[in-house]
N, C-alpha and C positions, 0 to 999 in steps of 0.2 A: 371688464373680464372677470370671472369668478375665479377668486383665490383657492388655495387648497391643492391637495394631491388628488390625482384621479383614482377611480376605483381600481384600475389596473395597476398602478404603482403602489397603492396600498396593499394589494394582493401579492405583489412581488416582495415588499417589505415583510409581511407576514411570512411568507414562505422561506425567506432568508432566516428570520428569526427561529423559525421551526426547525429548519435544517441546522443551525447553530446548537440549538438546545438538544437536539437528536444526537448531533456527533459528539456533544460534551458528555452526554449521559452514556452513550455507547463506550467511551474511552475511560471514563473516571467514575462511572457509577450513577445511579438514578437519584441524585440528591442535589439540591441547590448550590452547594459549594463547587460542583463540578463546572458550573457556568463560569465562575470566576477563575478556577483553576485553568480551564482551557483557554480562556481570554488570556491570561497571564503568560502561559507557555508560548502561545501563539503570536502574540503581539508585543509584549513588554520585556520579557526575560531575555538575557544573553544566555542562548542555548549552545550546548556542545555536543556534536554528533561524532560518531566513529564512522569513518570510511572503510568499508570492508570489501576484500576482494576474494574470488574463488577462481584459481587458475585451473581451467578445464583440460589442460594438458597434463595434469597430475591425477593421480588416482582419486576418484571420486567416492565418497562415503555411500553406503547403501542403507537407507532406513526405509524398509517397505511400508506402503500403505496398508492399513487394516482391511480384511476383505469386504467390510460394510462400506467402505469409501469408494468412490470412483472419480477420476480426475477428467476435466473436459477443458479443451482449448477452444472457446466458442467464436464464432463470427460476431461481429457487432449486432448483426440482426438477431441471432440466436440470444445473445445476452439481454437484448431489449425484451425478447419474448419471455425470458426466464424472469426478468425483473417486474414483469406486468402484475399489478396487484398487490406487490409486496412493499413492505415499509422497510427500507434498507438503509444502512449508513452510507456516508458520502463515498467512502471507497468504492462502491459498486458503480459509481457513475463518472469515472475520470475520462471515458470516452466523450463525454459531454463537457466535462470540466476543463480538460487540457488536450482534447482531441486525441487521446491515446487510442491504439488500435489493437492492442494485442493484450489478452489476459488468460490466466488459468483460474478455473473454479474446481473446487471440491464439493462432492455431495455425499451425505450419509444416508443411505437408504432412500436416495432420490431427493432428500431434503437439502436445500442450499446451505453450505456451513462456512465456506471461505472463498476469498478471491485475493489474486496477486497480479499486479500490472507488470509488463515487460516494456522498458523504453529503450529505443534504438537511437543512433545518432540523429536522425531526422526527427526525434520527438522532443518537445520542451522538457528539459530537466532543470529543476531548481539548483542542483548542487554540482552537477558534473558536465564535462565537455567530453562525448564519448567518440572513440574511434570506431571504424566501420566493423571491427571484428569483436566488439565487446558490446554488452548490454548492461542496462541497470534495472534491478528489481525494487520496486517501490510501491506505495499505496496499497498496502495488503492489510486484511483483517480476517480474524475468526470471528464469527458470529458467537454471541456469548454462551448459548446453551451448549457449544460444542468445544469450549476451552478446556484444558487440562488433559489433552490426549496427544501433545506433541505434534499438533496437525501442521504448525508452521515448519518445522524442521523435515517432516516428511514431504512436504509440499515443495520445499527449497530442494530437497534432493532430486524429486521427480523432475522439476523444471529444470535444474542444471544439467541432468543427464539429457533431457530432451534438447536443450540448447547446444550441447556438446554435438549431439547427432546432427544439429542443423549447421554445424560448421563454426559456431563461435569459440573465441579463444579464452575470454575472460567474462566474468560476470562480477558486477559490483553492487553494493548497497549501502545505504546511508542511515544509521540507526542512532537514535537519541541516546546518549550515554545513561539516561536515567531510565532506560527501558532494558533491564538485564534479561528478562525472559526472551526477548527478541534477539538480543546479542547471543545469548546461549543457543538459542535455535539455529542461528546462522553459523556459529562456530561448530556445532554439531553436524552441519551440512557441508562442512569443508572451507567456509570463510574464514579469513584472519583479518584483524584489526591492521591497518597501514597507516592511518592519518587521522588527526582530529580536525573537525572543521566546526568554526564558531560563526554563530548568526545572531543578529539583534532582532528578535521578532521575525519577520518575513525577509529580512535583509541579510545577504551574504554574497560573498565572492564565489565564482564557479571554479572547480579545479579539473585540470586536465589530467586524464588519466590514461 
């Protein structure tokens, strides 16, 4: 029997390495040190996260979207069509990675700018055990050229208002403590810190909320 990896296996390894590099550069900049930094935070370091809560029964902030932006809640078929031919970070593929079903997109002048996934009790959450009347917002990113315009805070406000209209009671998010811009965006959208969660690389206990 001939030894060695098959061409298909080698292609899968090459694709995984390419995705790893793309994700590291997207989050930490286009430089070699980003590869080590991404690996360190995701696999080796004891990380601390803030569990954040937005009570939708309370008055929600209003941060209007700029007129040049539009928001879309696509079906998975629409999302697949939008992604076709684009080189996007992994946040745009959590329907394939974790079988998630619901996301919100933002476009600026019809150019894709942002994504945020919504997790319900039937979805796989790394950190939370969700009741039926609550959701988790996770796996979001703003594409690099659209950063600096408070887009995350504006999208969080839009999504929370939409979830309130859909009958949900609370919205949760889990944000790394070393990510002040995301913490600030969440607080501006009405979220408050309620608990710290610690994880060793990918390992952590789930929290019942």
